[in-house]
ROMARSE-751778 format. One record per residue: x negated, y, z of N, C-alpha, C, O in turn; residue in one letter. Coordinates in steps of 0.02 Angstrom, whole numbers, plus 50000, padded with zeros to 5 digits. Example, Ala and Ser with C-alpha at 12.3 -4.5 7.8 and 13.67 -1.06 7.14 Angstrom:
% residues 2
493404971650390493854977550390493404983550390492884983450423a 493584988850354493164994750357493555000250394493305005750402s 
***
This chain:
% residues 551
511525126349445511595119549431511775116449503511565118149558x 512255110949485512455106449535511955103249568511445101149540x 512085102649629511635098749665511355091349633511785087849604x 510675088749636510525083549596510275078049632509695078749651x 510625071449653510355067049687509945061349642510185057949597x 509425061349660509035055349623509315048249617509255044049662x 509635047149556510055041149528510495042749492510705038749451x 510825050649498511365052149467511185051449385510605051749363x 511745050349346511745049249273511465056149233511095056349184x 511745061249268511755067249233511455073349285511565073449346x 511105077749253511075083649284511615088449266511765089249207x 511915091549316512585095649279512405103449304512055105049352x 512715107449259512875114949279513215119849237513675118449199x 512985124949243513445130549190512825133649167512245133149188x 513125137549109512705141049052513165146749033513765146849045x 512815151549000513325155048974513825152648916513675148248876x 514425156048916514875151848868514815154948805515145160148806x 514575154048760514485156548688514425151748635514275146048652x 514525152848569514445147848521513755147048502513595142148468x 513305151548521512615149548494512225144948560511695142048548x 512465144748610512125139648657512505135348668513015135848702x 512275129048633512405122048622512005117648655512165111648659x 511435120048682511015114148701510555117648765510545123848769x 510265114448801509925115748862509115111848854508925108048809x 508835113648895508015108348898507895108948974508055113749009x 507515102248998507285102349062506435101349054506165098249007x 506165103949098505395105249103505125104149167505445106249214x 504525100949180504355100749241504325107749274504145112449239x 504445108649323504465115549357503655120449339503085118849356x 503825125449306503235129849290502885126949231502385129949211x 503065122349205502815119949118503195120849071503805120249080x 502885122449004503315124748948503435119148904503775120448855x 503255114048911503265108348886503975103748901504055100748954x 504465103548848505105099948872504985092648881504545089548851x 505395090348922505475082548941506065080448909506035075448873x 506645083948918507315081348887507685086848859507525092348883x 508115086848816508645090748804509395088448816509655082848815x 509585093148824510425091748853510935095648819510765099148772x 511615095448839512065099248790512465103848833512695102248887x 512535110348801513055115348837513585115048790513485115448729x 514245114148820514915114248792515315117248836515525115548892x 515425123648794515945128148835515765131148892516165133748931x 515095130948898514815134048954514505128649010514115130149056x 514735122548996514645116849035514035112149024514025108348977x 513515112549070512805110549046512725101649072512855099249127x 512495098849021512325091149046511705088849019511545089148960x 511335086149072510645081649043510755076249065510925075249124x 510665070049005510705063649036510055062549047509625064249007x 509915058549123509265058049150509115051249183508605049649213x 509675047649173509675040449199509085035349180508985033749121x 508665032749239508285028549215507645032149175507205028349154x 507585039049165506925041949145506395042249194506425045149249x 505835038749166505165039349206504955046849231504645047949283x 505165051849187504945057649203505335060549273505055064249314x 505795058949277506215062049331506065056749403506245050949407x 505745060249446505375057749512505605061349575505585067349589x 505825056449608506205058549673505765064649726505225062949749x 505955069349738505755074949776505295079549724504925083649751x 505285079249645504965082849601505555089349600506145089249616x 505115095249571505565100449571505585100749479505175097949443x 506055104249460506025103549381506385109749353506755112049397x 506405113149298506655119449276507025119349220506755117149170x 507725121549217508175119649185508265125249139508295130149176x 508325127749068508435132749018508885130948980508935125148959x 509315136048963509825136948906509605138348855509135142448854x 509845135648797509465137648721509825142948676510335141248647x 509645147848670510145152548626509805151648555509265154148538x 510285146948512510225145948432509985139848430509805136448478x 509975137948360509685130048346509245126748393508675128648382x 509255123248431508755118248468508085117648421507515118648441x 508255116148359507675112748307507385118948263507015118448214x 507665125248295507405130348263506765133348300506835133548362x 506195135548276505685139248314506085145048336505845147248388x 506625148348316506815154248330507265154448382507465159648408x 507475147548402507935148448459507645150848530507045150248537x 507985153348579507585158448624507925154548706508535154148714x 507445152048756507455148348796507695155248844507475160948843x 508225152048883508465157748939508055156748997507565153149001x 508335160649047507915161649112507895154149135508275149949111x 507355152349188507285145449220507715145249280507765149949319x 508055139249286508435138549349508045132249384507955127049352x 507875132949437507405127149469507955122149504508405124249541x 507865115649487508185110249530507855105649553507375103949518x 507935102549607507515096749628507925089449631508525088949641x 507525084849622507875078549624507825074049692507415069549702x 508265075849731508605075549788508565068149809508805064249769x 508295065549867508605059549899509045060749934509085066249963x 509575055149942510135056249980510135056350050509695052850077x 510505059450087510495060550158510455054550188510665050150150x 510295052750237510265046950268509915047450345509325048550355x 510425046450393510125046150459510385039850497510965038150488x 510005036350537510195029350571510035030650644509495032350667x 510565029550674510555029850745510165024250786510085019050754x 509945024350844509625018450868510245011350881510835011750896x 509955007150872510325000350872510184995650935509614994750955x 510604993450958510534988651009510934983551027511514984651046x 510654976651021510964970451024511544969051057511904964451040x 511664972651104512324971151151512974973851112513494970551115x 512954979051080513654983351054513444979950968513924979450930x 512884978150947512684976750878513034982050823513214980250767x 513084988150846513394993050800512704996850771512174998550798x 513014997250696512334999450653512855006650619513295006250576x 512615012850655512885018050622512545024350598511935024150607x 512735028750575512325034550548512585039650506513195040550509x 512245043150466512565047950419512285047050356511695045550354x 512665047850291512475049650239512905054450201513305058250229x 512805054350128513165058050089513905057950107514085052550130x 514335062250103515165061950102515335056750050515215056849990x 515715051250094515935045850049515495041950019515625037749975x 514925043450044514385037850017514295030450034514565028250084x 513965027150000513975019250015513275017550029512845018849987x 513095014050099512605012150128512605003850107513115000750094x 511875000950107511944993950116511534991950183511024994650203x 511874986550212511534984750280511094978550260511274974350219x 510594978350289509984971950282509844970650339509564975150371x 509964964950370509834962650421509064958150421509024953750378x 508544959150464507974953650436507904950750377507944944650375x 507814954050324507654953550255508244949650223508124945650177x 509024950750250509484947150218509974953450206509974957950247x 510394953650149510694958850140511374955950172511574950250159x 511714960350214512244957850240513034961150214513514957350208x 513084968250200513654970550176513614977250165513164979750198x 513904980950131513854988450120514394990750157514814986950179x 514414997150165514855000450210514995008250175514505011550156x 515675010950168515775016950145515855021950186516345021750223x 515385028050192515525032450231516195036450234516565036250184x 516405040450295517055044650275516785052350244516225054050224x 517335055650248517195062550214516705066150249516475070750216x 516495065450299515925069050334515195065650328514675068950338x 515195059750312514575056150282514575050350345514275045050334x 514835051150397514835046550455514975038450439515515036650415x 514455033850454514665027950438514535022950499514075024250538x 514955016950507514795013350564515085005950530515455004950481x 514775001250577514854993850560514604990050627514184991950668x 514964984150625514664979050680514354973850647514694970950605x 513814972050657513584964850630513344959050672512844959850708x 513654953650668513474949550709512784947550703512504945250753x 512464948050650511884946250629511224950250683510644948250683x 511444955050716510924958150738510724955450815511144954750860x 510154954350819510044950450892509354956350914509164960750875x 509134955550965508474958850993507994957750948507954952350919x 507614962650939507124962550891507144962550815506664963750777x 507854960950795507934961850719507694967850687507654973150718x 507514967150623507454972550581507814974450550508034970250511x 508074980150545508824982350508508594988050457508304993250473x 508734986650410508654990550359509334994050324509804990550305x 509355001350316509925003950289509705006650225509135008950220x 510125006550174509875011150106510555014750093511115012650108x 510385020150065510845024250028510945023949951510475024549911x 511575023049934511675022149876511755029049828511945034449851x 511605028149762511735034549710511665031449661511165028049649x 512285032249615512485028449556512215019849579512325017149633x 511955017749536511805011349527511285007049569511215000949571x 510895012949608510225011349649510275014749715510645019449731x 509755010949756509775013149819509105016349846508765013249887x 508915022349825508365026949824507975028449898507375029549906x 508495028249948508255030650020508315024850054508735020950030x 508015022950106508005018650153507685021750235507255026050244x 508045017950282507705017750343507785012050371508245008250355x 507315010450419507155004650436507165005050510506875009950535x 507445001050548507355001350627507364995150666507754990750650x 506904994250725506964988350766507504988350822507474992850864x 507934984150825508334981750870508024983450936507474981250954x 508394987250969508284988351050507604992951054507354993551110x 507424994751024506704999351014506925005451047506505008551078x 507545007551044507555014851073507485019551019507695025251029x 507195017750955507045024050901507445024850845507955021350848x 507385028450795507855028450761507515026750678507765028150624x 506985024050690506405021850616505845018950647505655020250705x 505555014650603504895011650600504485017250597504735022750586x 503725016350608503265020550603503205021650535503265017050494x 503085027550519502975028750452502175027150422501675026050456x 502235027250348501715025350323501125031150337501335036850336x 500505030350350499925035150368499955039350313500115036750260x 499795047550314499785051850274498945053150246498475054350285x 498875052850185498185053450161498185060150101498555060050052x 497835064350112497675068850064497145068250019496605069150045x 497125066849956496475065749908496275070949867496695073649832x 495785072349866495625078549825494885075749768494315074149783x 495215075949704494615073449654493975076549663493875082549674x 493485071549659492675073849656492495072849594492225077749569x 492565067249552492205065749493492855061049462493195056749491x 492895063749386493365058749357492965054549298493255050149266x 492355055949287491905052649245492175054049164492065049949118x 492515059649155492565059849082492075064249049492285068249007x 491455064049063490835067849034490265064649046489955065349099x 490045060148986489535055349002488845059349000488335056649021x 488835066048975488195067748964487995073149034487575077549042x 488495070649076488205073949149487915068649191487595069949242x 488035062249168487835057549216487175054349175487225051349122x 486565055749212485935054449172485755046149210485855044549269x 485505042449159485345034349167484555035149203484015037149180x 484765032649271484015031849304483575028149297482975029549297x 483895021849290483535013349286483375013249219483635017049179x 482855007849200482535007249136482935000949090483535000049081x 482394997349066482704991049018483104987249051483024985649110x 483574985349012484174981049034484714984049070485074980149101x 484864990549073485234994249093485614999749041485315002148992x 486215001249057486465006748998487085009249036487365006649084x 487225014949005487885018049033488255021648963487985024248915x 488995020748978489235022948901490025023548919490305019848960x 490335028448883490965029148891491455024248874491455021948817x 492005021748929492305016548906493255019948916493535022548964x 493485018348856494115021048836494655015648843495245016548827x 494405010148867494855005048871495075002748949495665002048966x 494515001748991494555000749077494655009349099494165012549117x 495185011649096495325018149129495985019149136496425016349102x 496065023849189496765025049208497015031749179497555034149196x 496555034949133496745041649119496305042349053496485037949013x 495945045249035495575047348962494945040848951494895036748906x 494555041849009493895036149004493615036049058493625040649098x 493305030449067492925029549135492235029349105492185029849044x 491655028649145491015027149123490795020249138490735018549197x 490705017149101490275009449121489555008849127489135011249089x 489475005849174488755005549194488534997749194488724993549235x 488164996749150487814989349136487144987749164486634990949151x 487174982549203486544980449240486514972749216486924968849239x 486004970549170485874964549131485254962649182484684964549170x 485434958249244484844954849265484414959949313484034958049358x 484534966049299484044970949342484654976249374485254975749359x 484394980749414484934986049450484874991949400484394994449371x 485564993449400485664999849358486055005349403486525004249442x 485755010949390486025017949429485995023949377485605024349329x 486325026949389486465034449367486715039349405487095037649451x 486575045849395486605050149426486815056349401486645057849344x 487255061449442487555068249407487395071549459487525070549518x 487025076649428486815082749487487135090449475486835095649488x 487785089949448488135096449431488725098049494489135102649488x 488695094849537489215096749595488955102449638488365103849648x 489525105549663489475108849713490145109049757490515113949758x 490255102849795490925101549826490805103449910490275102449939x 491255105549933491335106149995491775099150043492375098250039x 491485096550070491815090850102491855091450177491975086350209x 491775096750209491685098250272492365095950311492245094750370x 492985095150294493485093850317493715087350297494275085750317x 493335082650258493505076450250493365071050298492935071550342x 493715066050290493725059250346493385053650298493035049750330x 493395052450235493275046650191493235048350120493335054150100x 493085043050076493045044050018493315038449978493305033050009x 493565038249921494015034049889493645032349823493475037249789x 493495025949799493155025049738493645019549683493735013649700x 493915022249622494175017449596493825015249532493655019649492x 493735009849522493205005749474493634999649459494114996949486x 493184998349392493484991049357493024987049361492514989549337x 492924980449384492394976949373492564970749319493104967849323x 492194969449281492374965149223492314959149247492714955149223x 491874956549297491794949349314491424948449382490814947749387x 491864948649431491604949949493491174944049503490774945049549x 491154939849483490704932849494489934934649474489444931349492x 489894940349435489124940349410488934945949458488324946549464x 489334950749496489094957149528488844954449595489094949549622x 488404957349615488254957149701488504963249742488754962049796x 488464968949724488604975049765488594980049713488294979549659x 488984985549734489134992049708488934996949762489164996349819x 488455002449741488345007849808488485013549769488395014149708x 488785019149819488955026049790488545030749858488605030649920x 488095034749808487675040249854488075046749850488405047949799x 488055050649895488385057349901487775061049933487535058949986x 487465067749894486985069449932487035077649946487515080149917x 486705081649979486585087449985486085089849943486085096049942x 485665087249907485215089749859485195086149789485465080649779x 484895089449746484925084349681484275078849665484205075449615x 483885079149716483355072349719483635066349763483425060649750x 484035067149807484495063249831483965061349901484045055949929x 483475065649923483265064449979483555065250052483255063750104x 484265068050047484725068950099485365067250071485725071150041x 485505060150084486095057450056486455052250106486125049950152x 487095050450096487435046250121487605040650070487785041550012x 487505034050103487765029150040488325024850078488355024150139x 488725022350033489225017650039489045011350005488905011749945x 489045005350036488944999050005489574995150002489884993250052x 489774993749929490474988249924490124983149892489834983349838x 490204977949938490014970649923490494967949883491084969649889x 490254963249835490684957849792491334954649825491894953949800x 491114953149881491734950249925492314955249946492844953249970x 492154962049933492654966049950493024968949861493404973549848x 492784965249828493144965949744493354961649718493164956049734x 493734962349677494084956249629493884958849551493624964249535x 494034954349514493844955349440494594960149427495154959149449x 494334965449382495034969549371494864974549404494304975049427x 495464980149414495494985949453495404985149522495714980849554x 495014988949545494914989549628494984997849648494865002349608x 495164998749703495195004649728495015005149796495435003049835x 494365008049826494055005349877494065011949923493925017149893x 494195012349987494175017350030493445016050069493245010350080x 493155020950084492545020850143492575025650191492645031250166x 492555025650244492585029850295491915034150301491405030750302x 491845040250305491185044850317490955040350382490355038950382x 491225038550423490825035350476490535029050465490185026750509x 490635025550409490335019950388489695020850349489295016150344x 489605025550328489065028850278488235026650314488075026550373x 487875025250260487125025450291486755032450285486645033850226x 486575036350322486405042350317485405040950300485005037850335x 485285044550238484675045450237484385051850238484705056150207x 483735054150272483615060750275483995064050332484105061250386x 484225072050312484705076250357485225077050327485385083050329x 485705072850288486265072550252486795075850310486715073950368x 487255079850298487715082350332488285084750299488205088750253x 488995082550320489515084150265489555091450281489895094350238x 489345095350325489505102550336489195105050280489465110550272x 488765104350235488395105050184488815102350125489165097250125x 488685107350072489165105450005488635098049973488055096249987x 489075095649934488755087349883488625091349835489055095249814x 487925091049809487585092749754487565088049695487575089549636x 487535082549721487335075249675487765069549708488035069449764x 487765064049652488165059149687487705054849621487505057249568x 487615046349652487285043149620487775037149614487985036049671x 488005033449577488155026349570487655020749559487165022449525x 487665013949581487165009649576487595002649574488065001249613x 487394999249531487594991049507487064986749520486514987349493x 487194982749558486664977749579486984969549559487444967049591x 486714966849512487014960949476486814955649520486344956649558x 487124949549520486924942449542486384940949501486304943549446x 485884935549531485264934249509485354932149442485784928049429x 485004934549397484954930549309485714932149275485944928949227x 486064937649310486784939349287486824947349250486454952149261x 487264947049216487474954149191488204955449221488674951549221x 488184961949247488614966349282488894971149245488484975549229x 489444971949226489874976649203490324980349257490784977449286x 490164986749268490604990549311490874998049283490485002749273x 491424998349273491745005849243491915010149314492315008749358x 491595013949311491895019649354492385025149349492195030349322x 492855024749366493505030049338493655035749397493855041249377x 493585034749457493725040449485493435040349555493465035049585x 493135046149585492945046249668493285052049692493225057649667x 493585050849734494055057549769493655057149846493325052449868x 493805063549876493925063849945494505062649975495015062249941x 494555061750064495125059050083495075062250140494535063350168x 495705064350164495775066850227496275064750276496845067050282x 495995059950312496635058550355496525056150436495985053850455x 497045056650477497065054650547497445049150575497545048850636x 497655044850533498095040050569498035033150508497955033650448x 498085027650544497925021450501498545016550547498875017150599x 498475012150496499005004850511498514999450548497904999150537x 498824995550589498474989750610498954984250606499504985450632x 498854978250578499224971850584498764965850620498174965350605x 498974962750653498744956350686499064950650640499674949950632x 498584946850611498914941550581498534934450599497934933950585x 498864929150628498754923450632498964916550593499514913650596x 498484914850560498664909750504498554903550546498174902450593x 499084898850506499244891250517499574891250586499734885550602x 499734895850632500084894450689499724890250739500034886650779x 499044890650737498734886250779498874887050861499004892750881x 498864882050906498934882350966498674888751004498964893151036x 497924887550985497484893351035497714900050993497474905151018x 498034901150948498144907850939498734912050975498974917250954x 498914908351035499574910751082499314914451125499644919251145x 498644913251152498304918651197498214925651164498264931051194x 498104924951110498114931951063498854935351063498894941451071x 499324932051054499974934851042500104937051114500284942951123x 500034933251162500254935251231499854940551250500044944251295x 499224941351217498864948051253499124954851207499044960651224x 499444952751147499794959751109500414960451134500694965851129x 500734955051165501464956851199501444960951249501844965451260x 500874959151285500704962851366500694969951350500834973951395x 500544972051291500464978751263501054981851225501014987551201x 501574977951223502064980851166502004979251096502414980851053x 501514976251087501254975251016501644967450988501824962551021x 501684968750913501844962150880501314958350829500834960950802x 501484953150825501064948850775501344947150715501944948250707x 501004944550667501224940750587500824934150606500224933650617x 501284929550606501054922650591501144919550539501724918850520x 500604916550498500724913350440500904905750449500494901750473x 501524903950429501704897450450501694892050393501974893250340x 501394886550402501394879550357501954875650374502074873450430x 502244874950329502944870850340502894864850374503274863450420x 502274859950345502144853350388501914853950452502094849450491x 501554858250474501104860150522501714859350591501454857950645x 502284859950590502814859950629502774851750687502974850950745x 502474847450645502514840450665501814838950702501764834550745x 501284843150682500724842750697500334845250783500154850850801x 500314840650810500204842550892499754848150899499734850950953x 499344850350845498784855450847499054862750844498764867650866x 499694862450812500074868850797500674869450850500874865250891x 500874876050836501504877850871501964872950841501914870350786x 502604871950903503204869250884503804874050858503884880150865x 504104870250832504824873250805505044878050859505124884050847x 505134875450915505504880350972504954884750998505144889351034x 504274884250985503824890850998503844895950943503864901950955x 503854893150878503984897250835504704901350836504734907250819x 505164898250854505894901750870505764907450932506004913150932x 505444905450972505244911351022505004916550980505354921150961x 504334915750964504014921850938504534924850891504584930950899x 504824922950857505384926450806505924930850851506074936750840x 506134927650893506494931550941506154937550986506474941651019x 505614937150983505174941951015504954947050969504564951350988x 505194946650902505104951150851504404949950816504184954850785x 504054944850815503284943550783503614940750714504114937050712x 503294942850664503514939150613503264932350586502714930550608x 503604927850538503334921550530503454922150462503994923050434x 502704921450429502594923150352502504916450309502414910950335x 502534917450254502554909950222501774910150187501484913750147x 501624904050225500824900450209500834894250172500354890350174x 501334893150138501464887150104501744880950129501824880450190x 501944875150083502344870250110501674865950153501754864050211x 501164865050124500674860450161499964862650153499524858950176x 499804867750126499234872150132498674868850088498174866450114x 498794868950025498444867149968498004872349953498034877849981x 497464870249897496934875049878497424877549809497504873849761x 497684883849811498274884449750497924885149679498234884649626x 497374886149684496934887349614496904879449592496714878749534x 497014874649618497054867749577497704865649563497804859949541x 498204870249576498914867749533499244870849489499174876849479x 499624867249460499974871649402500394876849440500564876649499x 500534882249387500984886449420501754884149452502034885949504x 501984879249398502544876749443502394872249512502804871849558x 501914869949512501744867149583501574872949630501754871349686x 501334878449628501074883649667501874886549685501984888249743x 502404887149635502874890249672503404885649721503834887049763x 503114879249688503614874149737503374875249802503784874549847x 502644877249823502354877149889502744882349920503104881749970x 502604888349878503034895549919503834894349919504174897149962x 504064890949879504834891549877505014885549937505484886949974x 504734880249945504864874149993504694879250068505114879250113x 504214882250073504044884650136504554891450150504814891950205x 504644895350110505324899250117505994896650139506314899350185x 506194891550105506724887850114506824884850196507334884650230x 506234882950210506144879150281506164887050324506584888050368x 505724891350308505804897750361506664899650361506964900250414x 506984900350301507674902750286508044898050329508434900850369x 508014891750330508354887450381508484887650426509044886550448x 507814889750466507764890750534507844899150567507714901650621x 508104901550507508424909150520507744913950549507784918150594x 507094912050507506544916450514506454919950449506034917950409x 506854925050437506874927850369506464934950360506494937950307x 506184936750400505954944250411505424944350364505314949750336x 505094939550349504294939550312504274932250272503754929450255x 504964929850261504964921950214504544923850146504124919950124x 504674929250121504404931650057503874933250045503614933649989x 503504935250123502764937150112502234931450107502314927650154x 501704929350064501454924250071500744926250087500524932050087x 500384919850103499804919250136499344914750101499474908750113x 498814915750060498534911050021497894906050060497344907850080x 498174899650062497644894650103497004895850078496914897550019x 496534895050122495804895650105495724903950061495194907050061x 496154905550039496114914149999496074912749936495874917149898x 496264906349913496214903949842496824906349814497364906549843x 496684908249758497204908749704496964911649641496464915149640x 497354910249582497274912849520497704915649484498164917549520x 497804917349412498164921149389498894917349380499334921449365x 499064912449385499484907749389499964908749467500574908649475x 499494909549508499804912649580500154918249576500694919049605x 499864922549541500084930449550500734930549502501174934649512x 500754926049451501404925649421501884922349431502424923949407x 501784916049474502354912549512502704916549582503244915349609x 502204921649599502474924549647503014930349615503594931549633x 502634933249565503024939049535503814936449496504354939349502x 503684930449458504184926949444504744924849497505324924449477x 504614923649559504954920849613505144928649649505434928149702x 505044933549634505134939749671504984939649739505374941749782x 504334936749752504034938249813503764944749831503534948349787x 503774946249882503564954149895502884955349914502684961149920x 502484949949926501734951349953501384945749949501654940149949x 500644946749945500384940549934499594943249971499354948749959x 499324938950012498794940950062498224936350043498254930350057x 497654939450007496964936450007496604935850059496874936150114x 495914934950052495404933950082494854940550079494414942250118x 495084943750013494554948549989494664954450060495134957350088x 493924954050065493774958650132493934965850119493824968050062x 494174970150168494194978050166494824980750183495294977150199x 494844987750181495514990550199496034990750133495874991150074x 496474990350153497034992350109497454999150108497745001950154x 497385001250030497625007250039498265007049986498615012049980x 498385001849955498915000949901499604999249954499574997250012x 500245000949910500834998749942500704990449941500334987049905x 501104988749989500994981450000501604977249963501634971049959x 502114982149936502734978049909502434976349830502174980249791x 502554969549822502394967149753501624968249726501374968549671x 501384968649794500454969049785500404960949817500584958449870x 500104958649764499804949749777499024950949785498694946149766x 498704955449805497854955149820497934959149883497574964149878x 498184959049927498154962449996497504960850025497294955150031x 497254964950038496474963050087496484962450149496974964750177x 496104960250178496124958050256495394957950286494934957550245x 495264958350343494784957250387494714952750431494934952950488x 494324947450401494374940050447494054940550499493544943850488x 494074938850551493744939450610493394933250628493614930250677x 492914931050599492544926250602491954929050653491834934950666x 491584922450681491194923050723490564927650723490234929350772x 490464929150664489764934450654490134941450660489774946350660x 490714942250663490914948550672491174949650739491624946450766x 490754955550770490834956550838491344962750855491504967650822x 491574960050937492074965250940492014973950933492474977950938x 491314975250922491144980450900491164983550832491174989450815x 491174977850797491374978650724492074979550700492224983150653x 492454976150735493154975750741493374983650759493704987050719x 493174985650815493394991650842493124997550784493465002350765x 492594996250768492365000750708492915001750650493045007050622x 493234995350638493654993650579494284999050595494515002650551x 494484999050656495015001350676494975009450654495385012650621x 494365011550683494135020350669494195020350596494555024650570x 493825015350554493795018250478494445018150448494545021550398x 494985013950476495775014450449495975020850475496315024250437x 495835022850527496245029950548495825033950504496175037550468x 495165034650493494775040250454495025038550382495015043650347x 495215033850353495435033550290496115032750278496205032450217x 496695032250313497285033750319497595026950289498145026150262x 497115022450301497275014350267497595010050314497805012250367x 497655003850298498004997850330497474992850333497124991550284x 497394989550398496884986050424497164980550440497534981050489x 497124973450406497414967650429496854963050442496444960750403x 496934962250506496654956950554496814950250538497394948050536x 496224946550526496514938650521496244934950585495724937450607x 496424931050612496254926450659496564918950635497034918550596x 496224913250666496424908450669496694905550741497274905150761x 495964903350779496084899550842495654906150872495244909950846x 495944905550942495364910850997495154905851046495514901151062x 494524907051072494224902551124493574904251148493464910251153x 493304901951158492554903151201492084903351153492194901551096x 491364906151180490784907451137490594899751107490494899351047x 490554894451144490464888251136490884885551081490624881151047x 491514887551067491954885351015491684888550959491614885350907x 491524894550961491404898750900490734894550841490574896950787x 490514889850862490224886650817490744884150748490504883250692x 491344883550763491904881950714492164889150691492524892550729x 491994891050635492114897950602492704899550611492854905450603x 493244894450631493984896450636494054900750705494564903850719x 493574900550740493634902750816493454908850839492854909050825x 493594914250867493464920150883493534920550974493914917251010x 493194923950987493194923651068493804928251093493944933851072x 494164924551144494814926551164494594933251218495024937551231x 494124933651237493984939651279493884946551229494134951951244x 493484945351168493284949751123494034951351090494104957051070x 494594946751082495154948551058495624952351118496134955051096x 495514952651177495864955151232495594962651232495964967351244x 494974963351221494614970051210494814973651150494914979751151x 494884969651091495124972151026495854975351035495984981251022x 496384970051065496814972651073496984980051121497324984851101x 496734979751174496864984751212496494991651177496714997351189x 495974990651136495784996951086496244999451047496315005551040x 496634994551013497184996350960497784999851011498125004650992x 497834997551064498484999951105498235007751124498675012051122x 497685009251139497425015351155497595019351092497945024351095x 497345017251040497555021750975498145022850956498335027550921x 498525017250983499425018350973499605024551014499895029650993x 499355023151086499545028651130499365036651112499695041651126x 498845036151085498635044451071498775045450995498495049650959x 499295040850975499635042750909499145041850833499315044150779x 498605038650845498225038750784498225031550753497805029550712x 498615028850772498795020150741499305018250760499525019550816x 499615014750719500305011250726500085003950710499775002350659x 500294999650761500214991950754500934989550739501424990350775x 500894985550665501504984350644501464977750619500924974850619x 502194974050589502004967750561502004967750486501944973350461x 502054963250452502184962850382502794965750371502804970950339x 503384962950395504014965250384503984973350392504214976750347x 503704976250448503754982950451503444986550388503724990550350x 502794984150386502464987050326502724987550257502634991950215x 503074982150254503464982150179504134987650171504484988650122x 504174990550232504794993950225504445002750254504785007450275x 503905002650248503685008450274503695014250218503505019950233x 
***
C-alpha cells in the first residue's frame, strides 16, 4: 500500500494482477466487517475514502484484495495489509518578532496555511525537501501563530506557537485515560432502593449508545444500587459521569456513591449540584480528592457497589438518565484566569500573573471603553501586546435571554467588529455571556455566526473541547469561595485532566467583598503563586482562551 495521508481522496496500492481480482475491501484493523469496497484494475488498487466518517486520523485499517465476485459468498479475501491514516508531517521553528520569519518542515512540496492572531494571512508551498519559510509583517511580540498543513482540500494538522516564547508549540491538551466502569445497559442489575414516587426504567432515547437508565424522583428522593461490581481503581485519580437531565430547574442535586462493600457502609460520594448541570447532556468529572468518605473507604480496595441518587427541588419531579460512569487517570490540567468586563480593579490580578510569566483573558464589553470604571482603549491595547487575550463580552452587556436571536447576533457581531478594528483578534470570536444568561437562540446565533466558543456561569471543570462549545463551564471566584477552595480546584483539575476556568470581576479588600463582584487581591496573589508552582512542576499549564482553542 502507498502511504496514506488523512485527507487524501483515495487509498492506493497494488494487488495481484489477475482477471478474478477486481475488488478489494477496507476494514478496521482486526475486524471482519468491511467498511468500504474498492477496485482493483490490472493490479492497481484504489479505495475512495474522501469525507468518509469511518476514516479517522491516526487509526489503522486492514486492506484485503478479493478473489472472485465481491457480491458472491464464495469470494475469497486475501491476506490483510495494514495501513494507517497518517497526519501530515509538520514541524514549526521558534518565531521571534525581530525577523518575523515563520519557518519549518512539512511534506515534500506541501502547502501550509499561516494564521496570525486568528487571522489567515497566507499560504506557503514547501520545497522538494519539505522546508518552508515566509516573512509575515503581522508578527509582533506575543502574537499567536498557527500553521496548518494541507492534504487535499483540508488542513488536518496544526501547530501553534507564541512569538518570542522560544518554544516550538503551545502547551498540549492534558492527557486523560478513561476506563468504563458502568454503561447502564442492564436494568435488572440496578435495584431501586427508594419508595413511592420513584422509579427506574430503560431509556433508549436519551443515550449515546444503546440505552441509559432513567431514575425518576417525583417530589421525593430516588436512588438505585448495583452490587455486581469488582473493579480495581487503585491507580485512578478521578471519575466521570455522563448523564441526561430532562429539566435542570426541577433538580436539586445528583449524588454518586462508590463502595468497598455491597451495603455501602464504606463509601465515597460525589455530589453534583444543579448549578453544575444544564438541561440536556452533561459530562461531569470529579476528582478522587473531592469525594466525601464514609466509613473506611479506600481506593486501594476494589469497588463492590455503586449507587446513584436524584434529589428533586421541593414539590418537583426530576428525571435523570444515567448513561456512563468511567474511571479517570490523569496528572496534568489546564488553568485559565478570566476577568469579565475589564474593570480597573482587575489590573492588580493581571499584574500579578505577569510577574510570574502568566497570561490572562479579559472579557471586553464594547461600550465600557468610555466608562471611567473600566480599562481604557490604551490599557486594553497594552494588554493585547503583552499576550493577554481580549474576548467578546458583547456590545453593551445585556441579558441575552431577553433578546431575539437577531439582536443577540448583533451584540456579538458588533463587539467582534470593535475588537477587530483595534487589531485585538486572537479571541474576538470567543464569547462570554453577560450575567451567564443564554437560551437556545444564543447557541444558534453563535453557531450561525461561526463563533468558536461560548462561556457560561455553569460551575465546574471542563473536559469537553472548547471548539464550538457554547456551554463552557467556569469557577466563579465569589466572596464565599476562599483561596483554599480555589487551590483545591487546581488540584482537582490536575487529578481529572480537565480545564479550570477561573472567573474574576474586581479585586480588592475584605471590606469590598460585601459586593459579590469582588474577591480579595491578596487571595488572588496566593492563587496565582500556587498556579505558577504547578506550572513549574509540569502538572499544569496556564493558558489563554486562544491557546486553549488551538490545543
